[in-house]
C-alpha positions in Angstrom: 13.2 5.3 11.3 10.9 2.5 10.3 7.5 3.2 8.7 5.8 1.7 11.8 7.0 4.7 13.8 4.8 7.1 11.8 2.0 8.1 14.1 -1.6 9.1 13.0 -2.0 12.8 12.7 -5.0 14.4 14.4 -6.1 17.9 14.3 -6.4 18.0 18.1 -2.9 17.0 19.0 0.6 17.9 17.9 3.1 15.4 16.6 6.8 15.6 16.8 8.2 15.0 13.3 11.8 15.7 14.0 14.1 12.7 13.5 15.7 11.2 16.6 19.5 11.3 17.0 21.1 8.8 14.8 18.0 7.9 13.0 18.7 8.6 9.3 16.6 6.7 6.8 16.8 7.2 3.1 13.8 7.7 1.0 14.9 4.5 -1.0 14.7 2.4 2.2 11.3 3.8 3.1 9.9 3.1 -0.4 11.4 -0.5 -0.4 9.9 -1.3 3.0 6.5 0.1 2.0 6.5 -1.7 -1.4 7.5 -5.0 0.3 4.6 -4.8 2.7 2.1 -3.7 0.1 3.2 -6.5 -2.3 2.7 -9.1 0.5 -0.7 -7.7 1.2 -1.7 -7.7 -2.4 -0.6 -11.3 -2.9 -2.5 -12.4 0.2 -5.6 -10.6 -1.2 -5.3 -12.4 -4.5 -4.9 -15.7 -2.9 -8.0 -15.0 -0.7 -10.0 -14.1 -3.8 -8.9 -17.3 -5.5 -9.9 -19.4 -2.5 -13.3 -17.7 -2.4 -14.0 -18.7 -6.0 -15.2 -22.3 -5.7 -18.3 -23.8 -7.2 -20.2 -23.7 -3.9 -19.7 -19.9 -3.5 -20.6 -19.1 -7.1 -24.2 -20.3 -6.5 -24.6 -18.1 -3.4 -25.5 -14.4 -4.0 -24.0 -13.2 -0.7 -20.7 -15.0 -1.5 -20.7 -13.5 -5.0 -21.1 -10.0 -3.4 -18.2 -10.7 -1.0 -16.1 -11.8 -4.0 -17.0 -8.7 -6.0 -16.1 -6.5 -3.0 -12.7 -8.3 -2.5 -12.0 -7.9 -6.2 -12.8 -4.2 -6.1 -10.5 -3.6 -3.2 -7.8 -5.7 -4.9 -8.3 -3.8 -8.2 -8.1 -0.3 -6.5 -5.0 -1.3 -4.6 -3.2 -2.5 -7.6 -4.2 0.7 -9.6 -3.0 2.8 -6.7 0.3 1.1 -6.6 0.9 1.7 -10.3 -0.1 5.4 -10.0 2.1 5.8 -6.9 5.1 4.1 -8.7 4.7 6.4 -11.8 4.5 9.5 -9.6 7.5 8.4 -7.6 9.5 7.9 -10.8 8.4 11.2 -12.1 9.4 13.0 -8.9 12.8 11.3 -8.9 13.5 12.3 -12.5 12.5 15.9 -11.7 14.8 16.0 -8.7 17.7 14.6 -10.7 17.2 17.0 -13.6 17.1 20.0 -11.2 20.3 19.0 -9.3 
């Protein structure tokens, strides 16, 4: 089961969460796939911010606002990835200790 097959959950409709026949995916594979996608997105965001920071844009207040917003989103994303990774490691350690 790939990460794309996860549907949005709404309070007004039910969602079948049972795995299909033959669809076994390890947590490790899901994490790898998610981190690869996130890393690609973060690198693209960083390159976009770098492109936005040229001498013409630094004189324009609306461009500076757009750069600040992009940097805020980038910073929050990187912080979330770090937090999620620490939580994932802590959860894995707890599960290993309990087994």
